[in-house]
N, C-alpha and C positions, 0 to 999 in steps of 0.2 A: 504494500500500500504506500501511498505517496507521503512525502514530506509536505507539510501544509503550514501556511502563515496567513494571519488575518491582518488587514490594514484599514486605516481611516485617513482619507485625504480631505483636507479642508482648503477651500478656495475662498479668498477674501478679496472682494471687489469694492464697489461703491453703489449703494442703493439709490433708488430714486423713482420718479413717476414713469409708468409705462408709456405715457404719451411723449416723453422726452428721453428716449434711451441714449441719445448722444451725450447727455449730461451724467450718465452712469458708467460704471464698469461692471458689466453684467456677468456674474459668476455662473449663471445657468448656461449661458452660451459656452463658457470655458469648460464647464463640467460635461456638457454634451460632446464637445470636441475631444475631451480627455477619454470618455467612454469609448468612442470610436477608435481613437488612436491606440489605446491600450491593447486592443485586439491584434494590432499589427506586431506587437512584441513577439508573440509566439509564432505567428505565421511568417514573419519576415526577419527576425533577428536571431533565431536559434535553428540549428540543423533540423531538417525534417525527420532525421533518425533519432532525435531526442524528444522527450515528452515534457510538456508543461501546460498549465492552464492558468489564465488570469480571468477572474470573474468579478464583475461588479454586481452586487446583490442588493444594495440600498443606495438611493439618492434622496437627499432631503434639502429643501431650500424654500424660503418664503413662508408666509402665514396664510390664513384663509381669506385672502383678498385677491382680487383679480387685476388690480391696476398699480401694483407696486413691484418694482424690480428689487429683489433682496440684496443685501450687502454680502452674503456669504452662501456657500453651498457645501455640502458634505457628501462624500462618496465612501462607501464601505464595500469590502469584498475579500476575496481570498486569492492566494497564489499557491499553486501546487506543482510539484515535480517529483520524479522518481529517485532523485538523489539530492543530498544536502548541497552539493556543489552547484547544481542547476538551480535550486531554490535560491541560493545566495545571489546568483547571477540575475535571476528574474527580479528579485527584490531591488537590486541596484538599478535595473532598467526601468522598473515601475516608478521609482523615486525620481529618476532623471526625466522620464516622460512627464510626470506631474509638474515638475519644476519648469520644464520647457514650455508646456502648453499654457501654464499660468503666466509665464513671462510674455508669450505671444499675445495674450489677451489682456495684459496689463494688470493681472491679479497677483496677489501674494499667495503662497501655498505652504502648507505643512503636511507632513505625513507621519503617522504613528503606526508602529507594528506591535504585535502582542509581545509580552515579556519573554515568552519561550515559544518558539515555533515547534510544531510537531515533527519529529524526525521520521524518516521513512521506516516502515515496518518490514523488516527483512527476515525471512526464515533462516535459521541456522541449518546448514546443509546436513550435518551429521544427525542432528535431532529430528529433522524432517524425515530422513530415511528411516530412523528408528521408530517413528510414530505412524508411519504409513499404514502398517498392518492394523492398527487400532481403528483408523478411519474406515478401512475396508470392513472391519468387523461390525461397526455400529450403523453403517450407512444402510438405508432402506434399499438402495440399489446394489448393495454388496460390494461397492468399490468406492474409492476416493478419487475425485477428479481434480486435476490441476486446473486453475483458472488463470486468465491473463491478468497482469497487474491492473489495479484500479487506482484512480486518482483520489479516492476517498482517504481521508486522514484518520489516524487512530492513535489514541494516547497510550495504547499498549506498546507503541514504538519506543517509548521511554524505557520500558522494562527490557525490550529486546536489544536495546543499545548496551545495557548493563550486564545481562546474562543471556546465555543461549536460549532461544525461544523459537516456537513455531506457532503459526496462527491458522485456525480452522474457521471456515464458513460452514455453518450447519445448513443454511438455506431454508427458505420457506416460501409459501405462496400457493394459493389455489383460487379458483374462480368463485368459490362460495356456493351456497345452496339456499335460495330464497324460500323454498318450501319449508325447510327445516330451520329457517332464520339463522343460517350460518353466514357471516359476512365474508366478503372477498378479502383475501389477504395477500394478493399479488400486486398491490400498489407499491410504488417506490418508497424508500425509507422516509423521505420528507414530503410525500404527498399528503394532502389534508385528510384523505380517507384511509391512510395507512392503518392496518390492524394486525396485531401480532397473532400468528397462527400458533396457539399454545400446544398443538400436537407435536411440535418439534422440541419442546422443552425436555422430554425424557431422553431424546437423543443426546442433548448436551450433558445431562447427568450421566448417562451411560458412557459417553466419551471420556469425561473427566475421571470417572471411577476406574475405567479400564487403563487409562494412562497412568493413574496412581498405582494400580496393582502391578502393572508391567514395570514401572520404575522401582517399586519395592522389591520385586523379584530380581531385577538386575542388580540392585544394591546388595541383596542377600547373597547372590552368586559371587559377586566381586569380593565380599567379605569372607566367604568360605575359601575362595582361591587364595586370598591374602593370608589366611590362617594356615592353610596347607603349606604355603611357601615358607612361612616362618618355622614350621615344624621340620 
């Protein structure tokens, strides 16, 4: 899973009456230009063989009036990449783009990032191979499938940086059953109609229990071998 960072960009212009825009420095125009130009960072400044995503998810400016150009605008969003190095590069490019667009439109700009970005979540190769059989054992399909990398960020990545780790997706989703009042559970994670399919919960329990038992068995065998070697 991806390394992820959040950001907030503030553009400060000069407010005024919508009938006299020439007397203002319109931060909404600057913000609109910035949204469009930020999309060119991934498409035009990094290799097509690399992966990165810059998303603007919030824009706020002005109050509940129709005839006032506000003095400031705020944009919020995320930056994602499959490596820490690429994330750092994208952060620098986003900051430079914000400063440049603000300058072109006569605005001042500031950018804030989160105190700690999410590192990429990367499976430990040895642990992944060791745990594969357990995934096959508990899966309804009788096998564990590899999936392509995802740009979703995961705070488990902090643990995986410190100790060997591997990450499983249990998976869920069905079309539901209106007759029996069973809601659909195949909506995306942040869809407003997302519903957890609780049928998958026993799989997670079984997965953790089997991993724990396999680990205890391995530790027991290593302890016996060490004892024999001492004798």
